[in-house]
N, C-alpha and C positions, 0 to 999 in steps of 0.2 A: 883233486885229492879223492879217492873214495874212501866211504866209510869203513871203519877198522874199528873194533871192538876189543881187541887184544884179550881175545878168549883164554890165552894160553899165558897170560901175565897170573903169577902166582900173588901177586900184593894182596893184601887181605880188604882193601878198601876199594870204595867206589872213586878212589882219586887217580886212578890210573890214567895215564894220558889219552885222550882219544882223537882221532883223527875225522876233521868237518866232513861230513855229509857233500856230496858233489853242491854247488850252488844251484838254489832253483831256476826253473824256467821264468824267465820275464816275460808278464803277460803283454799283448799287444798295447802299446800306447803308454805303459810303464817306463821309467828307466831306473838306472841303478847308479849308486853313488855311495859316498864313505857313510857309514852310520852318524847319525846324529847324536845318537845317546851310546853307550857302553857302561856296563853294570860288571863290575871287576871283582867283587866279593862283599862280605865274606862267605865261607861255606855254611850252613845251618844258622844262617841269621835272618831268615823270613824274605830272601830275595825273590824265592817265586812267588809268594803274595804281593810284595811291593812291585815286581814287574807286573803282574796282572793287573795293580790298578793304575799304574801307569799306563799301560796298554789300552785301558778302559776310557782312556781320554779321547773326544772326538779328533783331536787333532795328531793321534798316532795311527801308523798304519802296521798292525798286525793280523795278518792274515794266514787260520791254519790251513796247513798244506805248503804255504809259502815261505812263512816266517817260524824260527826257531828260538825258543827263549835262548836256549844256549848253543853257542856256533861252534865254541872250541878250536878256533882255528888256528892258535899259536902253541897249542899242546905241545906240537912234536917238533917246533920248529928252534928248537935251544943251540943246534949247531951253527944257526945263522946267525953272522954279525950284522947282515941287516936283509931288509926284503928285496925281492927283485921287482921291476914293474909288474910284471907278471902277477907275482904274489897280492900286490896291492890290488890287482885288477880284481881278482879272484876273489879277493875278501868283498871287495866292495859289490860283486854280484848277488851276494848273500843280503842285499838290502834292498831290493825292488821298492820302488812306491809309485803310486799314480800321479799324474800332474796334479798342482792344486797345494804345493808346501807342507804336505803332511810329513811328519817325522817318521823314521826308521832308526830299529836300533836292536840291542841283544842284552843280555845279563849273563856271564859266563861267569861263577863264581871262583872256580879254579884260577882267572887271570891272574887274582892278587897275590897267589904264592910261588908263582914262578917267575924268578927274577929279569928273565928276557922278555916277558911279555910289554911291561910297560914302555920299554923304547920302540919295541915294534908296533905295539898300537899306535905312538906317538908319531911315529913314520906312516902307518897306513891310514889314520884319521885323525888328523893334527887338531884338527878344529872341532872333535867330538866333545861333547859334556860327557864326563867320567862319574859313576854313581856308586858310592860304596854304602854298605848297610853293616854297623858293625853290634855285637849282641855281648851281654856281660861273658867276659871270657870263660868263667868255670861253666857257665850254662852253655854256651857253645861248644864246649870241651864235652860235657855230658852228652847234649846231643850228639854230636859227631861220633864220638866214641862208642854207644849205644848201636847207632846204624852202622858202623864199621863192623862191630861184632855180630850183627844180624846179618850183613851181607857176606861176611866170610862163612857162616854157618851155611846160609843158603846154598854157596859154592863148595861146601864140603871142606873147608880149609881150618885146620887146627893151628894152635901154639903161637897164636899172633897177636896177643893181647898187650906182651910189651911193645912190639912194633906199632900195635895201633896207639897205644897211649903216647908214645913219643911223637907220632904224627900228628896227632890231634891237640899235643901240648904246643908244637909249633904253629898249627893255624890258630889257635888262641893268641899268640903272639903278633901283635898288629903292628907297631911303632915301625919298624924297620920297612917292613909292605908299604905303609903309607907314605914314608918318606920317599921312598924309592918313586910312587907313584906321582908325588907332587914334584920331585926333581922334573919326572918327563913332560908333566904338563903345566905347572904352575897352579897356584891356589885357587886361582878363579875360576878355571875349569874343572875343578872337582867338590862335588859334593859329599860330604861324609855324615851322614846320617846313623841313627841308634835305634835298634829295635823295640827298645822300651819305650822310646819317647813317640815313635810311630803308632805305638798301640795306645798309650794314655794321651796322646794329642794328635790322634789320625786326622782330623781335617785341617789344622793349623801345619803338619808336617807334609801332607800331600799338598797343601797349596804352597809350600816352600819348594817342594820338588818340582811342581811345574812351571814355577815362576822362574827357578834354576833352567828348566829347558826351554824357556820363551813359550810356552802354553799358557793361554789364558786360564788361569785358576777357576775361573767363575764358570767356566765350561766342563768343569771335571766330573766323574761321577757323583751321586749322593754318597756323603758320608755310611760305611756301613762298620758296626762293629768287627774288630778282628776276632778270628777265631781263637781259643784258649789255647796256649803252648801245652804241649805233652809234658806231664810232670815226669822229672827224672829223679827218682829219690837218690840219695846221696849221703852216706853219713856224714855227719858233721864236722868231723876230724878231718877227713878224705877233703870237703868243702874247703876247708882252714888250709890245708896243705897248698890245695890248688891255689887259693887266692895269695898265698904266699908266694907262690912260683910265680904267677902273672904281674904281682905288685910293681916289679921295679920297670916291667914293658908299660902298664900303664900309667907309670908317672911318666916316663918319656913321651907317651902319647900324649897326656895332658900338657906336658909343655909345647908338644909341637903342634896341638889343636885345642887352645884354651876355650874355645866355644864349648867343647863336648860336655856334657852333664855327667861327670864320673860318679856323682851320687845317686844315679839310676841304676848301678850295677851295685847291686845289693849285697853280691858276694862278697865284693871288696870291702863294703862297708862293715862289715861285720867283726872286722878286724880290732 
């Protein structure tokens, strides 16, 4: 599959489907195989940050020019009921690693939103450890909506606020997407993290992530304070309306994953 950025796509967001670039050349002496871990979401929840700290572990192989944080392999495969052997082999070629047991993986936040991805990913990488990072849904909406408006303006697209709003409202609805993922992989293969907890308890949550991936947590990078998130001002009445919109979904999510600390999501706690 050649890279394709869909430049003529008039959708206002960066959420347009992308075809993955061709798999990288596998260096001499290395081998390819299914990813050991795959992050699937959620957008605007700190996935780039968390992927970076995971890949800083000496047990993870991530080489610039070979590996990509986001592969987007499944974006355009909606019409497929199942993957062919050639599809699976092509996906595996995105994950070269040297001998010695180093892990390789990716984190494409879009995967969580597209309903066909979970079963296809389970077919292509049935043993993969799956990572999910969630955030206060109101804060996630504010970040995604602001970014979508900026990207639309850069592309000269106007009159798209209503479409952007509905799109980012949907992306902040987590419960059904998580349920679909758990149906495909089972609870033991999925680690659900919260952005707020990763910020407040960085060392503990990173240790939990490394242990989930089968990595020695004592060999991980030294804890570094996370960068402060960008402030997205929002009128209080709008924040309350959004919290009310998301509240039923959060209740369903809490029933699905009772270990989540919903109290960390301050927007919901103001009600």
